[in-house]
C-alpha positions in Angstrom: -16.7 -26.8 -8.3 -17.7 -23.4 -9.8 -20.9 -23.4 -7.7 -18.9 -24.0 -4.5 -16.3 -21.3 -5.2 -19.1 -18.8 -6.2 -20.8 -19.6 -2.9 -17.6 -18.9 -1.0 -17.2 -15.6 -2.8 -20.8 -14.6 -1.9 -20.3 -15.6 1.7 -17.2 -13.5 2.0 -19.0 -10.4 0.4 -22.3 -10.7 2.2 -21.1 -11.5 5.7 -17.7 -9.7 6.0 -15.9 -6.7 4.5 -13.9 -9.1 2.1 -15.5 -8.2 -1.2 -14.8 -11.2 -3.3 -15.3 -12.4 -6.9 -14.7 -15.5 -9.0 -13.7 -15.3 -12.6 -13.3 -18.3 -14.9 -9.9 -18.6 -16.8 -8.9 -21.0 -19.5 -7.1 -23.2 -16.9 -9.5 -22.9 -13.9 -10.5 -19.8 -11.8 -9.3 -16.5 -10.3 -10.6 -15.8 -6.9 -10.2 -12.1 -6.0 -10.5 -10.5 -2.5 -10.4 -6.7 -2.4 -9.8 -6.4 1.4 -8.1 -9.5 2.8 -7.7 -9.3 6.5 -4.5 -11.4 6.3 -2.8 -8.8 4.2 -4.3 -5.7 5.6 -1.7 -3.1 6.8 1.3 -5.4 5.9 4.1 -4.6 3.5 5.9 -7.7 2.3 7.8 -9.1 -0.7 5.7 -12.2 -1.0 1.9 -13.0 -0.7 0.7 -13.7 2.8 -2.8 -14.8 2.6 -2.0 -18.5 3.3 -5.2 -19.1 5.4 -7.3 -18.0 2.5 -5.4 -20.3 0.1 -5.9 -23.2 2.5 -9.6 -22.5 2.8 -10.1 -22.5 -0.9 -7.9 -25.6 -1.3 -10.3 -27.4 1.1 -13.3 -25.9 -0.7 -12.1 -27.4 -4.0 -11.3 -30.7 -2.3 -14.8 -30.9 -0.8 -16.5 -29.9 -4.0 -14.6 -32.5 -6.1 -15.0 -35.4 -3.6 -11.4 -35.4 -2.6 -9.4 -34.4 -5.7 -6.4 -32.1 -5.1 -6.1 -28.9 -7.2 -3.2 -26.4 -7.3 -4.3 -23.3 -5.4 -1.8 -20.4 -5.1 -1.9 -16.7 -4.4 -0.4 -14.7 -7.3 -1.1 -11.1 -6.2 -1.4 -9.8 -2.7 -2.4 -6.4 -1.1 0.7 -6.8 1.2 3.0 -6.7 -1.9 1.3 -3.5 -3.2 -1.2 -5.2 -5.6 -4.8 -3.8 -5.9 -6.3 -7.0 -4.7 -5.4 -10.6 -3.5 -5.7 -13.0 -6.3 -5.8 -16.6 -5.9 -5.4 -18.9 -8.9 -7.2 -22.4 -8.9 -6.0 -24.7 -11.7 -8.4 -27.4 -12.6 
């Protein structure tokens, strides 16, 4: 799964303006996007990068041969955070 998520971060970084990184955590991974197009220019109370969460959910499902993992956005540019952070619990 780590390889698939690292590849996704590299694809975003190399082929778009979404500079992305993946960091391991004790319970899984943190996927960070510095300039999410889903949050750009918005001001909200809750995270709004649902398409990105869904894409990473499907990436983890594909990489694990169908297993479901909890994927949720904990920080978002639209709520005033410095980057959008998606936590993936494994």
